[in-house]
C-alpha positions as CSV (number, residue, x, y, z in Angstrom):
1,M,-17.2,-20.2,28.9
2,R,-20.4,-21.8,29.6
3,G,-19.8,-25.7,30.6
4,G,-20.3,-28.6,28.1
5,T,-18.2,-30.4,25.5
6,Y,-16.7,-28.1,22.7
7,A,-15.5,-30.4,19.8
8,F,-13.6,-27.5,17.5
9,N,-12.7,-28.8,13.8
10,T,-9.6,-26.0,13.9
11,E,-6.8,-25.6,16.4
12,Q,-7.8,-22.8,18.7
13,Q,-5.4,-19.6,18.7
14,L,-4.9,-17.1,21.0
15,I,-2.2,-15.2,19.7
16,N,-0.9,-11.7,19.0
17,K,-3.2,-10.3,22.0
18,N,-1.7,-8.8,25.0
19,G,-3.3,-7.5,28.2
20,T,-1.9,-5.6,31.0
21,A,-1.5,-5.9,34.9
22,A,-4.4,-3.8,35.3
23,L,-6.5,-5.4,32.3
24,T,-6.0,-8.9,32.1
25,I,-7.2,-11.1,29.0
26,K,-9.3,-13.8,30.9
27,V,-10.5,-17.2,29.7
28,W,-12.6,-18.6,32.7
29,N,-14.9,-21.5,32.9
30,Y,-18.8,-19.8,34.1
31,P,-18.9,-20.7,37.8
32,N,-19.6,-24.4,38.9
33,E,-19.4,-25.6,35.2
34,V,-16.5,-27.4,33.4
35,P,-15.8,-26.0,29.7
36,V,-14.1,-29.3,27.8
37,I,-12.0,-28.5,24.8
38,T,-11.8,-31.4,22.6
39,K,-10.9,-32.2,18.8
40,G,-13.5,-32.3,16.6
41,N,-12.8,-33.2,12.7
42,I,-9.7,-31.5,12.1
43,T,-8.3,-32.2,8.5
44,S,-5.6,-29.7,8.3
45,W,-3.0,-29.0,11.4
46,I,-0.6,-26.0,11.6
47,Y,0.4,-26.2,15.1
48,Y,-0.7,-29.8,16.2
49,T,-2.5,-28.8,19.4
50,G,-5.6,-28.0,20.9
51,I,-5.0,-24.9,21.9
52,L,-2.0,-22.2,21.2
53,V,-1.5,-19.2,23.0
54,M,1.1,-16.3,22.5
55,G,0.8,-12.9,24.4
56,D,0.9,-11.3,27.7
57,Y,-1.1,-10.8,30.7
58,I,-3.5,-13.8,30.0
59,H,-5.3,-15.7,32.4
60,I,-6.9,-19.1,31.3
61,K,-8.9,-21.0,34.3
62,G,-11.1,-23.8,34.7
63,L,-11.0,-25.6,31.4
64,E,-10.5,-29.1,30.6
65,I,-8.4,-30.0,27.5
66,T,-9.0,-33.6,26.4
67,G,-8.8,-35.7,23.2
68,W,-6.1,-34.1,21.2
69,K,-4.1,-37.8,21.0
70,Q,-1.4,-38.5,18.9
71,M,-2.5,-39.2,15.3
72,T,0.7,-39.9,13.0
73,S,4.3,-40.6,14.4
74,D,5.9,-37.4,13.1
75,H,4.3,-35.1,15.9
76,L,3.0,-35.3,19.4
77,Y,0.1,-33.4,19.4
78,Y,-0.4,-31.3,22.7
79,G,-3.4,-30.6,25.1
80,I,-1.9,-26.7,24.8
81,I,1.4,-25.0,23.6
82,A,2.2,-21.4,25.6
83,E,4.7,-19.7,23.5
84,S,6.6,-16.7,23.8
85,V,4.3,-15.5,26.8
86,Q,5.1,-13.5,29.4
87,N,3.4,-12.9,32.8
88,C,0.6,-15.2,32.4
89,T,-1.6,-17.7,34.4
90,F,-2.8,-21.1,33.6
91,E,-5.2,-22.3,36.9
92,R,-7.1,-25.1,37.5
93,L,-6.8,-26.8,33.9
94,N,-7.4,-30.5,33.9
95,I,-5.2,-31.6,30.6
96,H,-5.4,-35.2,30.0
97,H,-5.3,-37.9,27.5
98,N,-3.8,-35.9,24.8
99,G,-0.8,-36.9,22.9
100,F,1.4,-34.5,25.0
101,G,-0.1,-32.6,27.8
102,F,1.2,-28.9,28.4
103,V,4.2,-27.0,26.9
104,I,5.6,-23.6,27.6
105,G,8.5,-22.4,25.2
106,D,10.0,-19.9,23.1
107,W,9.0,-19.4,19.4
108,T,10.4,-15.7,19.2
109,T,12.8,-13.2,20.5
110,H,10.1,-12.2,23.0
111,L,11.2,-15.1,25.6
112,S,8.6,-17.0,27.9
113,T,9.0,-15.4,31.7
114,N,7.2,-14.7,34.7
115,N,4.4,-17.4,34.2
116,Y,2.5,-19.2,36.5
117,I,0.9,-23.0,36.8
118,I,-1.7,-23.0,39.4
119,N,-3.6,-26.0,40.6
120,C,-3.6,-28.2,37.4
121,D,-3.8,-31.9,36.9
122,L,-1.6,-33.4,33.9
123,H,-2.4,-36.8,33.2
124,H,-3.0,-40.1,31.0
125,N,-1.1,-38.1,28.1
126,S,0.7,-40.5,25.7
127,D,2.6,-41.3,22.4
128,P,2.2,-45.0,21.1
129,L,3.4,-44.0,18.1
130,S,6.9,-43.8,17.2
131,A,7.3,-40.3,19.1
132,F,8.6,-37.3,17.2
133,N,12.7,-37.0,17.2
134,T,13.0,-40.4,19.6
135,N,11.5,-43.3,17.7
136,T,10.5,-44.9,20.6
137,P,6.7,-45.4,20.9
138,W,5.5,-43.9,24.8
139,G,9.0,-41.9,25.1
140,G,7.9,-38.4,24.1
141,A,4.9,-37.5,26.4
142,D,5.0,-35.7,29.3
143,G,2.6,-34.1,31.6
144,L,4.3,-30.5,31.5
145,R,7.6,-29.4,29.7
146,I,9.0,-25.8,30.2
147,S,11.8,-25.0,27.7
148,T,13.3,-21.2,27.8
149,S,16.7,-19.8,26.4
150,D,16.3,-17.0,28.7
151,P,18.7,-17.3,31.3
152,N,16.4,-14.7,33.7
153,A,13.2,-16.3,33.2
154,N,11.1,-17.3,36.0
155,H,8.2,-20.2,35.9
156,Y,6.6,-20.9,38.9
157,I,4.2,-24.3,39.6
158,I,2.2,-24.4,42.5
159,G,-0.4,-27.4,43.5
160,T,0.0,-29.3,40.6
161,R,-0.7,-33.1,40.0
162,L,1.1,-34.9,37.3
163,W,0.5,-38.6,36.5
164,W,0.2,-41.5,34.2
165,N,1.9,-39.6,31.4
166,S,3.8,-42.2,29.1
167,D,7.2,-40.4,29.5
168,D,7.9,-37.9,32.4
169,G,5.7,-35.7,34.8
170,V,7.8,-32.8,34.4
171,D,10.6,-32.0,31.9
172,L,12.7,-29.0,31.9
173,Y,14.7,-29.9,28.8
174,N,16.7,-26.7,27.8
175,N,15.5,-24.6,30.2
176,A,17.9,-21.8,31.1
177,G,16.0,-19.9,33.6
178,Y,14.6,-20.2,37.3
179,V,11.8,-22.8,38.3
180,T,9.9,-23.2,41.3
181,F,7.5,-26.0,42.3
182,E,5.7,-25.8,45.5
183,K,3.1,-28.7,46.6
184,C,3.1,-30.6,43.3
185,W,2.7,-34.6,43.4
186,A,3.9,-36.8,40.3
187,W,3.3,-40.5,40.4
188,T,3.1,-43.7,37.8
189,N,4.7,-41.5,35.2
190,G,6.7,-43.6,32.4
191,Y,4.1,-45.9,32.2
192,Q,1.3,-46.9,29.4
193,P,-2.0,-45.0,30.9
194,G,-4.2,-47.5,32.2
195,V,-2.4,-50.6,30.9
196,S,-1.2,-53.5,32.8
197,V,0.6,-56.9,31.9
198,G,-0.7,-60.2,32.8
199,S,-1.8,-58.7,36.5
200,P,-3.2,-55.5,37.4
201,D,0.1,-54.9,39.6
202,I,2.5,-55.0,36.5
203,L,2.2,-51.7,34.3
204,A,3.0,-51.8,30.7
205,T,6.7,-50.1,30.4
206,G,6.3,-46.6,28.7
207,G,9.2,-44.0,28.5
208,N,11.8,-42.9,30.7
209,G,9.3,-42.6,33.7
210,I,10.9,-39.4,35.7
211,G,8.6,-37.5,38.3
212,F,10.5,-34.3,38.3
213,K,13.1,-33.6,35.6
214,L,15.0,-30.8,36.2
215,G,17.3,-30.5,33.1
216,P,19.4,-30.4,31.1
217,T,20.2,-26.5,31.0
218,I,21.8,-24.8,28.0
219,E,25.1,-23.2,29.8
220,N,26.7,-24.3,32.8
221,Y,25.2,-22.0,36.0
222,T,27.1,-23.9,38.9
223,T,26.9,-21.0,41.3
224,L,23.1,-20.2,40.6
225,K,20.5,-21.7,42.2
226,K,17.9,-22.2,39.1
227,R,15.6,-24.9,40.8
228,I,13.9,-25.3,43.8
229,L,11.4,-27.5,45.1
230,K,9.5,-27.6,48.1
231,N,6.8,-29.9,49.8
232,C,6.6,-32.0,46.8
233,I,5.8,-35.9,46.4
234,T,6.6,-38.4,44.0
235,Y,5.5,-41.8,44.0
236,S,5.7,-44.7,42.0
237,N,7.4,-43.6,39.0
238,R,9.1,-45.8,36.9
239,S,12.5,-44.2,37.1
240,I,13.7,-41.5,39.4
241,G,11.3,-39.3,41.3
242,F,13.4,-36.4,41.6
243,D,16.3,-36.0,38.9
244,Q,18.8,-33.4,38.0
245,N,19.4,-34.8,34.3
246,L,22.5,-32.9,33.4
247,A,20.9,-29.6,35.1
248,K,24.2,-27.2,35.0
249,C,22.8,-25.5,38.5
250,I,22.2,-25.6,42.0
251,V,19.0,-27.5,43.3
252,E,17.5,-26.7,46.3
253,L,14.9,-29.2,47.8
254,N,13.3,-28.7,51.2
255,N,10.3,-30.9,52.6
256,N,10.2,-33.5,49.4
257,T,9.2,-37.1,49.7
258,A,10.5,-39.9,47.2
259,Y,8.2,-42.9,47.9
260,Y,8.5,-46.0,45.8
261,N,9.9,-45.0,43.0
262,S,13.0,-46.9,41.4
263,R,15.2,-44.6,42.7
264,G,14.5,-41.3,44.9
265,F,16.9,-38.7,44.3
266,N,19.5,-38.5,41.4
267,F,21.9,-35.5,41.9
268,N,25.2,-36.8,41.2
269,Q,25.6,-35.7,37.2
270,V,28.5,-33.7,35.8
271,L,30.4,-34.2,39.0
272,E,33.6,-32.0,37.3
273,L,31.4,-28.9,37.8
274,H,31.5,-29.8,41.7
275,I,28.0,-28.4,42.0
276,P,26.7,-27.5,45.6
277,H,23.1,-29.0,45.6
278,I,20.8,-28.4,48.7
279,S,18.7,-31.1,50.5
280,K,16.9,-30.3,53.6
281,N,14.2,-32.4,55.2
282,N,13.5,-34.8,52.5
283,I,12.4,-38.2,52.8
284,S,13.6,-41.1,50.5
285,Y,11.6,-44.2,51.5
286,A,11.0,-47.8,49.9
287,N,12.4,-46.9,46.8
288,T,13.2,-50.2,44.9
289,Y,16.3,-49.7,42.5
290,S,19.1,-52.1,42.9
291,S,21.9,-49.7,42.9
292,A,21.6,-46.6,45.3
293,P,17.8,-46.6,45.6
294,I,17.9,-44.1,48.1
295,G,19.3,-41.7,45.9
296,Q,22.6,-39.8,45.1
297,F,24.3,-36.3,45.6
298,S,27.7,-34.7,44.4
299,P,30.0,-34.5,47.2
300,E,30.0,-30.9,47.3
301,S,26.2,-31.1,48.4
302,I,24.5,-30.2,51.5
303,V,22.2,-33.1,52.9
304,D,20.9,-32.0,56.0
305,H,18.1,-33.3,57.9
306,C,16.9,-35.9,55.4
307,S,15.8,-39.7,56.1
308,F,19.4,-40.3,54.5
309,I,22.8,-38.9,54.2
310,N,25.6,-38.6,51.8
311,S,28.2,-41.5,51.7
312,G,29.9,-41.3,48.8
313,W,28.9,-42.4,45.5
314,Q,25.5,-43.1,47.2
315,C,23.6,-41.9,49.9
316,T,22.3,-44.3,52.7
317,A,19.9,-44.3,55.6
318,N,20.2,-42.0,58.4
319,P,21.2,-43.6,61.3
320,S,19.7,-41.4,63.7
321,F,16.2,-42.9,62.7
322,T,14.6,-46.4,61.5
323,V,12.1,-45.4,59.1
324,N,9.2,-47.8,58.5
325,D,5.3,-47.5,57.6
326,A,4.6,-46.5,60.9
327,D,6.3,-43.0,60.7
328,F,4.1,-41.8,58.0
329,Q,0.3,-40.8,58.6
330,S,-0.2,-43.3,55.7
331,V,1.5,-45.3,52.9
332,N,-2.0,-45.7,51.3
333,S,-2.5,-43.7,47.9
334,T,-6.2,-44.1,47.7
335,G,-7.6,-40.6,46.9
336,I,-4.5,-38.9,45.4
337,D,-6.2,-38.7,42.0
338,G,-9.5,-37.5,43.9
339,P,-11.5,-34.7,43.6
340,R,-9.7,-31.2,44.5
341,A,-11.5,-28.9,47.5
342,S,-13.4,-26.3,46.1
343,D,-10.7,-23.7,45.7
344,G,-8.8,-25.8,43.8
345,S,-6.2,-26.8,46.3
346,L,-5.2,-30.4,46.5
347,P,-7.0,-32.8,48.1
348,E,-6.4,-33.6,51.9
349,I,-5.2,-37.3,51.9
350,A,-2.6,-38.6,54.6
351,F,-0.4,-40.2,52.0
352,P,3.2,-39.6,52.7
353,C,3.4,-35.8,53.2
354,I,4.2,-35.8,56.9
355,W,7.0,-37.9,58.3
356,F,6.5,-37.7,62.0
357,P,10.2,-37.8,63.1
358,I,11.2,-34.6,60.8
359,Q,7.9,-32.9,61.9
360,I,8.9,-33.5,65.5
361,W,12.3,-32.4,66.0
362,L,12.7,-30.1,62.6
363,T,12.0,-26.4,61.7
364,P,10.6,-26.5,58.3
365,A,13.0,-25.2,55.6
């Protein structure tokens, strides 16, 4: 697609079309140009989304999807929905200022699996009307939701940023499959996008405000590692940075940072299942909640070489270290939402990705 604004008067559907591993269906931006997909004068809705994708071996790349805002309280209105998709790639998409960002799910018995979300930005999505099924304004719009009933499904989210979505950054509601996050950033979720109260430093409350919400799962998978997060950052989310949210499976967290959220890590739910989560080389710093701000893990969890230790019902600071601002390259978030590199990768900034003591004496997990 050539660059420019495409104001469509109907929902755009790429359905019942399948590529192959050798012949992938590609919808790409023309090099160095940005096609903007937005809402024109739509009078009739079917799926309440800007773009609907249903098919296999499809690669969508380099589009900006915006302006599909919530119009009525009975639907969320999505930027893009991908349903019953397999072996698809969604790359360098900028999905913003919609009622909901991006959702992957199942509508048929052809269940979604083996999909990649690479170097995407999902931000400023919100539902200011009473959210569908919640009756709570601002409480339904996430940046990304992946829900699938296939217990063998795999999804991979790489280099993706999620910020200022009125509910959560990521929500894995009713996801029975395996999900891996790598080098993803989630910040300032759970607030009304761009709205402050009285002072620019006091943001208007939105929904839950969780950076990475990893459940609930559909069934119990207590011996299976179905969630992996590596080299991810949560910052200034209204509630929790990394949250089990009733995911009944093992969660492995390696080299992640939770900074200035309400609570950093929350993994002590459904304790009767004795789930042994794995936390290695993680940092929880300057989170603000009055109760267990660093985080919580089940007693069976492995908490190793982190800035905290598992001390009963809550985590406490690791006595081997005194963590402060000077231990980081920077605690200034300037540039976190800045332009990406020419190859679509995350901007190179000094915001707290590297904790000097860990970098010196630990081998990366």
